[in-house]
N, C-alpha and C positions, 0 to 999 in steps of 0.2 A: 866122611866120604866127600871127595871133591865133586862139586856140581857144575864147575865151569866147563863150558862146551858140551853140555848135556841137556836133554829136554825130554818131554813126554807129551803124547797126545791121547785123547780119549774120544769115544763116540760122542757127538753133540746131542745130548738129550733134549735140548731146547730148539732143535731145528723145526721150523714150521713152514719154510718156503724153500724152493729148489735153490735159491740164491744164498741161503744160509750155509755156513760151512758144515761139512760132514763130520769133521773132528776139530776139536779145540784143545789147547794145552798151553804149556809154557817152556821156555828154555833159557839157559844162562849161556851167553855167547861173549867171550872175551870180557867177562865181568859185568855184562849189562844184561838185565832180565828182559825178556821179550814175551809177549803173548803170541800164540801161534793159532792161525786159522788154516785149515786144510780142506781141500775139496777132492773128491774122487774125480779122476780124469775121465772115467766112463761110468755110466750108471750101473752097469753089470759087473764092475770091478769087485773082486773078492774082498770081503771084510777082513779076512785074515792076512792078505797081502795085497792091499790096494796100491795102485799107482797114484801118487798125490801131487798136488800143486800147493805150495805154501805161500802164506802171506805173513811176514813178520812185522810186528809193531812193538815199539818200546813200551814196556809197562809203565804206567803212571805211578809215580811214588807220591803218596799223599803225606804231606807233612802238616803237623799240627802247628799253628801259629800261636804263640803265647798271648794270653790276654794282656791288655795294656796295664792292668793292676799288677801283673806278675813281673813287669819290667823294672 
């Protein structure tokens, strides 16, 4: 299945402060993977159909560097 220009968010189980996102997830946009943080615009917004504000951040790709002995 093609994942480009698709994403998903879930309720943030780690939310401890009002400033933490209500939802987190990820998305692939034009071949670049992003982390998503989303906040309900109003505290009383429905969990089934919330109005959201998004913040997209490029996901960090961790690359393993070879040991000097392996070069």
